[in-house]
Residue frames relative to the residue before (quaternion, step in Angstrom):
aa qw qx qy qz dx dy dz
M 1.0000 0.0000 0.0000 0.0000 0.00 0.00 0.00
D 0.3923 -0.7066 0.5348 0.2464 3.50 -1.07 0.69
P 0.6922 -0.5108 0.3138 0.4018 3.63 -1.17 0.40
V 0.6177 0.5457 -0.3566 0.4398 3.61 1.03 -0.68
T 0.6603 0.5029 -0.3041 0.4676 3.58 0.92 -0.89
I 0.6548 0.5078 -0.3109 0.4655 3.58 0.91 -0.88
A 0.6715 0.4907 -0.2998 0.4674 3.59 0.89 -0.89
F 0.6335 0.5403 -0.3308 0.4442 3.59 0.96 -0.85
Y 0.7238 0.4248 -0.2529 0.4814 3.58 0.76 -1.00
A 0.5852 0.5549 -0.3737 0.4582 3.62 1.13 -0.49
I 0.6513 0.4996 -0.3103 0.4795 3.58 1.00 -0.80
I 0.6531 0.5116 -0.3092 0.4649 3.58 0.94 -0.89
C 0.6995 0.4671 -0.2741 0.4662 3.59 0.83 -0.98
G 0.6260 0.5375 -0.3337 0.4559 3.57 1.05 -0.71
G 0.6644 0.4933 -0.2977 0.4761 3.57 0.95 -0.84
L 0.6536 0.5097 -0.3088 0.4665 3.55 1.00 -0.81
S 0.6703 0.4878 -0.3090 0.4661 3.60 0.93 -0.79
A 0.6174 0.5326 -0.3471 0.4634 3.58 1.12 -0.58
A 0.7085 0.4440 -0.2536 0.4864 3.58 1.06 -0.73
S 0.5071 0.7104 -0.3929 0.2893 3.59 1.16 -0.48
P 0.6656 0.5019 -0.3477 0.4291 3.66 0.80 -0.77
A 0.6315 0.5435 -0.3357 0.4395 3.60 1.14 -0.48
M 0.6299 0.5103 -0.3336 0.4812 3.59 1.25 -0.32
P 0.4585 -0.7753 0.3675 0.2315 3.56 -0.55 1.18
R 0.8415 0.1545 -0.0443 0.5158 3.61 0.75 -0.93
L 0.6698 -0.5292 0.3606 0.3759 3.54 -1.25 0.57
P 0.6643 0.4966 -0.3440 0.4402 3.67 0.76 -0.81
V 0.6313 0.5192 -0.3335 0.4698 3.58 1.04 -0.72
R 0.6598 0.5024 -0.3106 0.4645 3.60 0.91 -0.88
L 0.6499 0.5105 -0.3193 0.4638 3.60 0.98 -0.81
A 0.6646 0.5000 -0.3095 0.4610 3.59 0.91 -0.87
V 0.6619 0.4893 -0.3075 0.4773 3.58 0.93 -0.86
G 0.6408 0.5288 -0.3206 0.4550 3.59 0.98 -0.81
A 0.6587 0.4985 -0.3048 0.4740 3.57 0.96 -0.84
A 0.6635 0.5052 -0.3064 0.4590 3.58 0.92 -0.88
V 0.6584 0.4950 -0.3094 0.4752 3.58 0.96 -0.85
G 0.6434 0.5286 -0.3220 0.4506 3.60 0.97 -0.80
I 0.6613 0.4922 -0.3031 0.4780 3.56 0.95 -0.88
A 0.6575 0.5054 -0.3109 0.4643 3.58 0.91 -0.90
A 0.6594 0.5097 -0.3105 0.4571 3.59 0.96 -0.84
S 0.6592 0.5110 -0.3218 0.4481 3.58 0.97 -0.80
F 0.6659 0.4600 -0.3011 0.5043 3.60 1.15 -0.52
A 0.6663 0.5403 -0.3030 0.4150 3.58 1.04 -0.75
L 0.6203 0.5865 -0.3616 0.3750 3.61 0.93 -0.79
P 0.6825 0.4608 -0.3267 0.4637 3.68 0.74 -0.82
V 0.6248 0.5316 -0.3410 0.4591 3.59 1.05 -0.72
L 0.6699 0.4949 -0.2965 0.4673 3.58 0.90 -0.93
R 0.6328 0.5243 -0.3328 0.4626 3.59 1.02 -0.76
G 0.6562 0.5174 -0.3077 0.4549 3.56 0.97 -0.85
M 0.6588 0.5045 -0.3006 0.4702 3.55 1.04 -0.81
A 0.7047 0.4451 -0.2540 0.4906 3.57 1.11 -0.68
G 0.5384 -0.6410 0.3999 0.3733 3.58 1.25 -0.03
G 0.4288 0.6995 -0.4639 0.3340 3.56 1.22 0.38
Y 0.6226 -0.5477 0.4015 0.3887 3.54 -1.25 -0.16
């Protein structure tokens, strides 16, 4: 992995972990985590394209 990818997912995971205690039950946290992961995996290539990356 390149540094941009690592930093991007570190920011996403950090934000998700900060919000996690506010979510009441495990199934809710798992569903939100999965949704955020899927959204992040689609967002990174778009953001790279907008920034002129590869």
